[in-house]
LOPA-530927 format. One record per atom (N, C-alpha, C): z, x, y. Coordinates in steps of 0.2 Angstrom, whole numbers, plus 5000, padded with zeros to 4 digits. Atoms other than C-alpha are relative to their C-alpha. Example, Ala and Ser with C-alpha at 12.3 -4.5 7.8 and 13.67 -1.06 7.14 Angstrom:
500050044994;503950624978;500050045006;499949964994;503650684995;500349965005;
This chain:
500349955005;546751315831;500250075003;499949934998;547151505832;499450044999;500649965000;545751615836;500150075003;499849934998;545851805837;499650025006;500449974995;545251905852;499350034998;500649985003;544051985841;499449954999;500450055002;543251825835;499749965007;500250034994;543251755853;499450045003;500549954997;542251905860;499450014996;500549985004;541251935845;499549944998;500450065002;540651755841;500049945004;499950074997;541351605850;499750005007;500250004993;541051665868;499250025001;500649974999;539351745865;499449955002;500550054998;538151585866;500149975007;499950034994;539051515881;499950065006;500149954995;539051685890;499250015001;500750004999;537151695887;499749945004;500250054996;536951525894;500150015007;499849994993;537851565910;499650065003;500349944997;537151745913;499350004999;500749995001;535451735905;499649935002;500350074999;535051545907;500249975007;499850024993;535951525924;500149935000;499850075000;536651355920;500449985006;499650034994;537351245934;500749974998;499450035002;538751175923;500250024993;499749995007;539951215909;500549954999;499650055002;540951085900;500650034995;499449985004;542751115893;500149944995;500050055006;543151025876;500749985000;499450035002;544550925869;500650054997;499549965004;545351055858;500450055004;499649944998;546751185860;499750064997;500149935003;546351365857;500650045002;499449954999;547851475854;500649965004;499450034997;549051335860;499849975007;500150034993;548151295877;499449964999;500650044999;546951155880;499450045004;500549964997;545251225885;499949985008;500150034993;545251115901;500650025004;499449984996;546951185906;500150084999;500049925001;546551375902;499750045006;500349964994;546351475918;499750074997;500349945003;545951635907;499349984998;500750015002;544451545900;499649975006;500450034995;543851445915;500050045006;500049974994;544351535930;499850084999;500149935001;544451715924;499350024996;500649985004;543051715911;499449975002;500650034998;541751585915;499850015007;500249994993;541851595933;500150075003;499949944998;542551765935;499650054997;500449945004;541751885922;499349985000;500750025001;540151775919;499749985006;500350024994;539951725937;499649945000;500350075000;539551545934;499849985008;500250034993;538551475950;499949934999;500050075001;539051295947;500749975000;499350045001;540451175942;500250004993;499750015007;541551155927;500249934999;499850085001;541750975920;500350004994;499750025006;542850905907;499649964995;500350055005;542250825891;500449945002;499850064997;542550645894;500849984998;499350025001;544450605896;500450064997;499649945003;544950785890;500750015003;499449994997;546250795903;500549954998;499650065003;546950625898;500350024993;499849995007;546950685880;500550065000;499549955001;547950845883;500749985003;499450034998;549250735892;500349954995;499750055004;549350585881;500050014993;500149995007;548850645864;500350074998;499749935002;549250835864;500750025003;499450004997;550750815875;500150075003;500049934997;550350985884;500550005006;499650014994;551250925900;500449944999;499550065000;552750805903;499849955004;500250054995;551950715917;499250005001;500750004999;550150655921;499850045006;500249964994;550250745938;500050074999;500049935002;550650905930;499450024996;500649995003;549150885919;499450015005;500549994995;548050855934;500050065003;499949944996;548751005943;499850064995;500249955005;548551115927;499350015000;500750005001;546751065925;499650035006;500349984994;546251095943;500150075002;499849934999;547151255945;499750054995;500349955005;546451325929;499250015001;500749994999;544651305936;499649944999;500450065001;544151125932;499849975007;500250024993;543051055946;499949925000;500250075000;542550885940;500249974993;499750045006;543350755928;499549954997;500450055003;542250655916;500549944998;499550055001;543350495917;500549995006;499650024994;544750425929;500650045001;499349975000;546250535925;500150045007;499949964994;546050655940;500049965006;500050054994;545650515952;500649965000;499450045000;547150425947;500750045001;499449965000;548450575947;500050065005;500049944996;547850715958;500349995007;499750014994;548450635974;500850015000;499250005001;550250615967;500150074999;499949935001;550050795961;500150045006;500049974993;549750855979;500749985003;499450024997;551250745985;500650034997;499549975004;552350825972;500150075001;500049934999;551950995978;499750044994;500349975006;551051035961;499350035001;500749994998;549351055969;500050015007;500149994993;548851115986;499249985002;500650024997;547351075997;499450054998;500549945001;546451245994;499849994993;500250015007;546451205975;499549945000;500550064999;545551035979;499450025003;500649984996;544351115991;499650044996;500449965005;543851245978;499649964995;500350045004;543451115966;499449965003;500550044997;542451005978;499450045002;500649954998;541451155985;499650014994;500549985006;540851205967;499649944998;500450065002;540351025964;499449985005;500450024994;539550985981;499450055001;500549954999;538551155981;499449984995;500550025005;537651095965;499649945002;500350064997;537350925973;499550015005;500549984994;536551005988;499450034997;500649965003;535451115977;499549944997;500450055003;534850955969;499749955005;500350044995;534450875986;500349935001;499650075000;535750735985;500249995007;499850024993;536150756004;499450015004;500649994996;534350766010;499749945002;500350064997;534150586014;499949954994;500150065005;533550426005;499750034993;500249975006;533450475986;499249984998;500650025002;531850375983;499450045003;500649964997;530750485995;500150074998;500049935002;531350645987;499550024994;500549985005;530250745975;500149964993;499950035007;531150675959;500349935001;499650074999;531750505967;499749944997;500350065003;530550395958;499950014992;500149995007;530650465940;500249944996;499850065005;530750325926;499750014993;500249995007;530250295908;499350025000;500749985001;528350315912;499950075001;500049934999;528750495917;500250044993;499749975007;529650525900;499549994995;500550015005;528350445889;499350015001;500749984999;526850525894;499750034994;500349985006;525550575881;500250084999;499849935001;525950765884;500750014997;499450005002;527750735882;500149984992;500050025007;527550635866;499750054995;500349945004;526450775859;500550054999;499549955000;527750895863;500649984995;499550025005;529050795853;499750014993;500349995007;527850795838;500050074998;500049935001;527550985840;500750034998;499449985001;529351015841;500349994993;499850035007;529650915825;499750054995;500449965005;528251015816;500350074999;499849935000;528951185821;500750004997;499350005003;530751135816;500149994993;500050015007;530351085798;500050074996;499949945004;530851215785;499849994993;500150005007;530051235768;500450054996;499549965003;531451295757;499850014993;500249985007;530651285740;499349974999;500750025002;528851275734;499750034994;500149985006;528651305716;499349994997;500650015002;526951335709;499549975005;500450034995;526151285725;500049935000;499950075000;526751105724;499749975006;500250024994;526351085742;499550055003;500150074997;525251055752;499749954995;500350055004;524750885744;499350005001;500750004999;522950855741;499749935001;500350074999;521950705748;499649974993;500450025006;520850705732;500449994994;499650015006;522150725719;500649955001;499550054999;523550625727;499949955004;500350064996;522750465732;500649955001;499550054999;524350365730;500750045000;499349974999;526150425735;500549955000;499450045000;527750345730;500550035006;499549974994;528950365746;500649964999;499350035003;530750335740;500550035004;499449984998;532450355747;500349975007;499750044995;533650285760;499850035007;500349984994;532850395774;499349995000;500850005000;531050355769;499749965006;500350044994;530850225783;500550015006;499549994995;532150305795;499650005007;500350004993;531850275814;500650035004;499549984995;533350285825;500550064998;499649945002;534350405814;499750065001;500449935000;532950535816;500250035007;499949974994;533550565834;500750025001;499349975000;535350605829;500549975005;499450024996;536950595839;499850025008;500049994993;536950585858;499350015003;500849994998;535050555861;499949945005;500250054995;534150455874;499649944996;500450065003;532950305871;499350034998;500649975002;531450355861;499449965003;500750044998;529650305867;499749964994;500350045006;529250245849;500250044994;499949975006;529550295832;499450014995;500450005006;528550355817;500450024994;499549995006;529550345801;499650044995;500349975005;529150455786;499549964996;500550055004;528350305777;499449995004;500650014996;527250275792;499650065000;500449945000;526750455793;499650024994;500349995006;526350475775;499449954999;500550065000;525450305776;499450015004;500649994996;524250375789;499550054996;500449965004;523650495776;499749974993;500150035007;523650395759;500349944999;499750065002;524050235751;500750024997;499349995002;525950225748;500349944996;499650055004;527150135736;500750015003;499349994997;528850115745;500549974996;499450035003;530550095737;500650045003;499449964997;532250135745;500450044995;499649965005;533050185729;500849995001;499350024998;534750165738;500049965006;500050044994;535150035751;500250045006;499849964994;535850165763;500250074997;499949935002;536250355763;500750004996;499350005004;538050305756;499850004992;500350005006;537050265740;500649984995;499450025004;538550175731;499949984993;500150025007;537650105716;499350014999;500749985003;536050115706;499649934999;500350065000;535449935709;499250005001;500749994998;533849995717;499650064996;500349945003;533550145705;499349984996;500650025005;532350055692;499449995004;500750014997;531050005705;499850065003;500249944997;531050175713;499750044994;500249965006;530850255695;499349974998;500750035001;529350135692;499550025005;500549974995;528550185708;499850074999;500249935001;528650365704;499550014994;500450005006;527850325687;499249985001;500750024998;526350245695;499650045005;500449964995;525950365709;499850074998;500249935001;525050525710;500450065002;499549954998;526450615719;500649965002;499450044998;528250565724;500350045005;499749974995;529050605740;500749965001;499450034999;530950575741;500350025006;499849984994;531650565758;500849985000;499350015001;533550585756;500450035006;499649964995;535050665765;500549965004;499450034996;536250605779;499749965006;500150034993;536350505795;500650005003;499450004996;537550465808;500649964997;499550035004;538550355796;500450054996;499649955004;539050515787;500250065004;499849944995;539050655801;499849985007;500150024993;539250615819;500750025004;499449994997;540550635833;500649964997;499550035003;542250585826;499949984993;500250015007;541450585809;499850064996;500149935003;541650745799;499949994992;500050005007;541050775781;500550044997;499549965004;542250835768;499750044995;500349965005;541050905756;499250015002;500749984999;539250975755;499549974996;500550035005;538450875741;499749945004;500350074998;537250725744;500549954999;499550065001;538250565747;499949964994;500150055005;538550445733;499650024994;500449995006;537350435719;499350025002;500749974998;535850515729;499750054995;500249955005;535850665717;499749974994;500250035006;535650555702;499449965001;500750034999;534250455710;499550055000;500549955000;533350615714;499850034993;500249975006;533450685697;499749954995;500450055004;532950525688;499349985002;500750014998;531450495699;499650064998;500349945001;530950675697;499850004992;500150005007;531050655678;499449954998;500550065002;529950495678;499350025004;500650004996;528650555691;499450034997;500749985003;526850565686;499750065002;500249944997;526450695698;500550045003;499549964997;527250825709;500649965004;499550034997;528950785716;500350045006;499849964994;529450835734;500649975003;499350034997;531250815741;500050025007;499949994993;531350795760;500749985002;499350014998;533050815767;500149995008;499850014993;533650745784;500850015000;499349994999;535350815790;500150045006;499949964995;536150905804;500450074998;499649955003;537151025793;499750024993;500349985007;536851115776;500249954995;499850045005;536851025760;499950044993;500149965007;537151095742;499649964996;500550035005;535551045733;499950054995;500249965006;535751175719;499749974995;500450045005;535251045707;499350005001;500850004999;533551025715;499750075000;500349945000;533351205718;499950034993;500149985007;533551235699;499649954996;500350055004;532651085693;499250015001;500749985000;530851135688;499549945002;500450064999;530250955690;500049985008;500050014993;530650955709;499650065003;500449944998;529251065715;500150035007;499949984994;529651075733;500549975004;499450034996;531051045746;499850025007;500049994992;530851025765;500649985003;499550024996;532251015777;499749985007;500250024993;531850915793;500550005005;499550014995;533450915802;500049925001;500250074997;533450755813;499450015004;500649984997;531650775818;499849975006;500350044994;531550655833;499649944999;500450075000;530450505837;499450014995;500649995003;528950585829;500150034993;499849965006;529850655814;499549984994;500450025006;528850555801;499350025000;500749974999;527150615808;500050074998;500049925002;527750795807;500150014993;499849995007;528450775790;499349994996;500650015003;526750705784;499550065001;500549944998;525750845793;500250064996;499849945004;526750975784;499949994992;500150025007;526650885767;499250014998;500750005002;524750875768;499650075003;500349934998;524451055776;499750005006;500350004993;523850995793;500450055004;499649954997;525351095799;500350054995;499749955005;525851265790;500750015002;499349994997;527751265791;500250075001;499849934998;528551415800;500750005002;499350004998;530351355802;500450044996;499549965004;531851455797;500749965000;499450045000;533551385792;500550045005;499649974995;534751405807;500750014998;499349995003;536351415796;499950014992;500049995007;536851465779;500149944996;499850065005;536851335765;500450024995;499449985005;538451355755;500049964994;499950045006;538851295738;500649955002;499450054999;540151145737;500650044999;499449975001;541451265731;500250045006;499849974994;541451355748;500549975004;499650044995;542351215757;500750004997;499350015003;543851215744;500450065002;499649954998;544351385751;500050015007;500149994993;544051355769;500349945004;499750064996;545251245780;499549995006;500450024995;544251155793;500250035007;499749984993;545451215807;500150085000;500049925001;545351405801;499450035003;500649984997;544151485813;499950074999;500149935001;544251665807;499350014997;500749995003;542551735804;500050054994;500149955005;542951885793;500449984994;499750025006;543451865775;500650034999;499449975002;545151905768;500249994993;499950015007;545451935750;500749984998;499350025001;547351915751;500149935001;499950074999;547151745758;499549964996;500550035003;545751705747;499549965004;500450034995;544751665762;499350035000;500749975001;542851685761;499650025006;500449994994;542351705779;499549955002;500550054998;541051615789;499450045002;500649984998;539251635792;499750064996;500349945004;537951765785;500250065003;499849944997;538751895796;500650034996;499449985003;540351905786;500149974993;499950035006;540251785771;499550044995;500449965005;539651885755;500049974994;500050035006;539851755742;499349974999;500750035002;538451655733;499849945005;500350064995;537351535744;499549964996;500650045003;536151395740;499450035003;500649974996;534951455754;500350045005;499749964995;535251595766;499849985007;500250004993;535251595785;499350035001;500749974999;533451625791;499549994995;500550015005;532651565775;499549955002;500650054999;530951475776;499450034998;500649985003;529351485767;499449975004;500650024997;527551465772;499449984995;500650015005;525851405764;499650065000;500449945000;525251585767;500550064999;499549955001;526051755765;499950055006;500049964995;526551875779;500350074998;499849935002;526752065777;500250045007;499949964994;527652175790;499950074999;500049935000;527352355794;500250035007;499749974994;528352455807;499550065002;500549964997;527052545817;500350065004;499749954996;528152635829;500749985001;499350014998;530052655831;500350065000;499649945000;531252785836;500550014994;499549995005;532352875824;500750025003;499449984996;533652935837;500049975007;499950034994;534252845852;500650035003;499449974997;535452935864;500349955005;499750054996;536752825872;500450045006;499749964994;537152895890;500749975002;499350024998;539052895895;500050005007;499850014993;539752845912;500550065001;499649944999;540453015917;500649985005;499450024995;541552925931;500549964996;499550035003;542552835918;500450044996;499649965003;544052925912;500649974996;499450035002;545352795908;499849974993;500150045006;545652715891;499750044994;500349975006;545052765873;499349995000;500850015000;543152795873;499849994993;500250005007;543052805854;500549984996;499650015006;543752755838;499950054995;500149945004;543952915828;499350035001;500649974998;542452975838;499449974998;500650035003;541252845830;499849945004;500250064996;541152705843;500150015007;500049994992;540852705862;500249935003;499950064996;541652565873;499349995004;500650024996;540152465880;500150025007;499949984993;540952485897;500050075002;500049924999;540952675895;499350025000;500749985001;539052675892;499649985006;500450024994;537652665905;499549964996;500450045004;536852515897;499349995003;500650024997;535552455910;499549984995;500550025005;533952445900;500050044994;499949965006;534552555886;499849954994;500250045005;533552485871;499650044995;500449975006;532752515854;499349965000;500750045000;530852475855;499650014993;500450005007;529852435839;499349975001;500650035001;528052395836;499949984993;500150025007;527752295821;499349964999;500650045002;526152235813;500249944995;499950065005;526152065805;499449984997;500750015003;524752035793;500149944996;500050065004;524351865786;499550024994;500449985006;523751905768;499749944996;500350065004;523351725763;499449975003;500750034998;521951605766;500149945005;499850054995;522851485779;500350045006;499749984994;523151515797;500849985000;499350025000;525051515801;500450035006;499549974995;526451545813;500650034997;499449965003;527751675808;500650015004;499449984996;529451685814;500350064997;499849945003;529951865812;500750015003;499349994999;531851895811;500250074999;499849935000;532552065815;500850004999;499349995001;534252105808;500250075000;499749945000;535352255810;500650014996;499449995003;536652325799;500450065003;499749954996;537852435809;500450054995;499649955004;538752595802;500649964997;499450045003;540152545790;500650005004;499450014997;541752485797;500349934998;499750065003;542952355790;500049945005;500050064996;542852245806;499349995002;500750014998;540952265808;499749944995;500450055004;539752125802;499650044994;500449975005;538752155786;499350015003;500649994997;537252125796;500049945006;500050054995;536752025812;499350005003;500650014997;535251955820;499950035007;500149964994;534652065834;499449985004;500650014996;532952005839;499649954995;500450045004;531651875834;499349995004;500650024997;529851835838;499649954996;500450055004;528651695834;499250025002;500649974999;526851755831;499549954996;500550035003;525251655827;499550054997;500549965003;524151745814;499549974996;500550035004;522551685808;499950034993;500049975007;522151705789;499650065000;500349945002;521751875783;499950055007;500149964994;522051955800;500750025002;499349974998;523552045809;500150005007;499850004993;524452045825;500650055001;499449954999;525552185833;500549965005;499450034996;527252125840;500450055002;499549954997;528352225852;500749965000;499350025001;530252205849;500450055004;499549964996;531552265861;500749984999;499350025002;533352275855;500550035005;499549974995;534652295869;500650034997;499549965003;535852425863;500749975001;499350024998;537452365872;500149934998;499950075001;537152185869;499949984992;500250025007;536452175851;500250054995;499849955005;536952345842;500750015001;499349994999;538752335848;500449954995;499650045004;540152265838;500749995003;499350014996;541952205843;500650024995;499449975004;543552295837;500549955000;499550055001;545152205832;500449985006;499750014994;545752215850;499649965004;500550044996;544252115856;499650045005;500449964996;543452265864;499350024997;500749995003;541552285862;499850075000;500249935001;540952455856;499350014997;500649985003;539352535851;500150054994;499849965005;539552615834;499550065000;500449945000;538852795833;499850014993;500349995007;537752835818;499449964998;500650035003;536452755807;500149925001;500150075000;535952575811;499449984996;500650015004;534852505798;499749935002;500350054997;533552385805;499649964994;500450045006;532852245792;499549955003;500550054998;531252145795;499749984994;500250015007;530952055779;500250054995;499949955005;530752185765;500050075003;500149934997;530452325778;500750025003;499349984997;531952435783;499850075004;500149944995;532052575797;500750015002;499449984998;533552675801;499950035007;500049974994;533952725819;500750035001;499349974999;535352845823;500250005008;499750004993;536352815839;500450065001;499649954998;537052965847;500350005007;499749994994;538252995861;499750065004;500249954995;537553095876;500650055001;499549954999;538553255879;500250005007;499850014993;538553215898;500649965001;499450054998;540253145905;500449984994;499650015006;541153165888;500749975002;499450034999;542653045888;500550014994;499549985005;544153105878;500349944997;499750065004;544852985865;500850015001;
């Protein structure tokens, strides 16, 4: 795949850089794919210069399993396995997940492709982490973590944490006419329908450990009320309507209907990509027919790892509410029931844009460009650059109460001090943006004090998202998330939240050459419906000529 310097610096490197620099991770893994013609596990600019050099990784770099073998056997990046081993180690790879380096590194040294210093560097990076872990401190079983086992994983506090994580991750994306929460008094019998209605293992997603135990959606709802259970579809593929009539009958009998639909690892997983955004097979047809027949309110619960185009349900007045649960883990069913019955007030937000099905027709999977392009009929990617129609936007999420924001205190002007010792290179673009490395960043930030008022009758936790729209520029995003905070606010009360936005990290943008710059001028801060403008001005000290 081809990726521009701008997109690498602006988007793809950002989370990994934060993990290394802010999270102080001990390991980074390189992937199977090539970027701009070079396999990531053989790219010295990425591994040695960027991850270890610029970001100062204090740990080891490991391949995704058999990545080195893949770039020799499948991508044919090198002509011999010894050359592949040498290229990987010299690029900065320290540890191989798989046998390839063990099989070919010695011959690479014998052929003069690799020297002892390269081997030693890789060993030192790996052994240092092992030493930090205490692996050379004697008998493992007598060390502080030497006897950990399943009993330490499945403690009551850990299982409660799994439940709480699932509750907090659920997103209420539609709630017409206050369809939710359900009532114990009015909804004594609930039809629980759908291929994910009794899901267990699929709730923990891809690459998960062994669960301590499962609570399916059916079990969770059954702990509150009497249930009538029908699958409706034999599985998420939903290839026929053989089970439709029983599901429709259940909806006619019950006081409320909960449809648990969506995806699982048979649809989306490693080595298994979706080609579209709609619900699989005849799921949409089942949902619509059940909603039409339902005696009481109909709630659609979705399990998936990615967005689904549920425009039909969004626009169907018979479907009163929609919840997205992701893959909620072992306690997912209990968490879903807690939200359905109001024991938990939902506070989750969508972590990605939900696009309409038409979006994928103009977007090749291998085209990684972030910015839209009219002449290519390319829509762009993510809320930062895509301006077309959406099913639900990034950050969307409702609550059973209402929150109102008020900015109590915020600056109108912030001065960006320049480093007077830097004289080389262009400091500005038409005098409107300063190179980040020409600014004295340190703790330069925009501080906001925000009141969050709960105007409703239910206590709730609010996730406050802070966006910024930079001064106009054709390579700048239309907006970007610059801060967030989670705050618990009891009913009819308010809490004040302090927000600090680091100017160089979060109010900067990246130009077409991959250079990060701070745009001078008005930056518009958005928190819900509230807006505030901050003018960034360059200090007159140490002026750097363009």
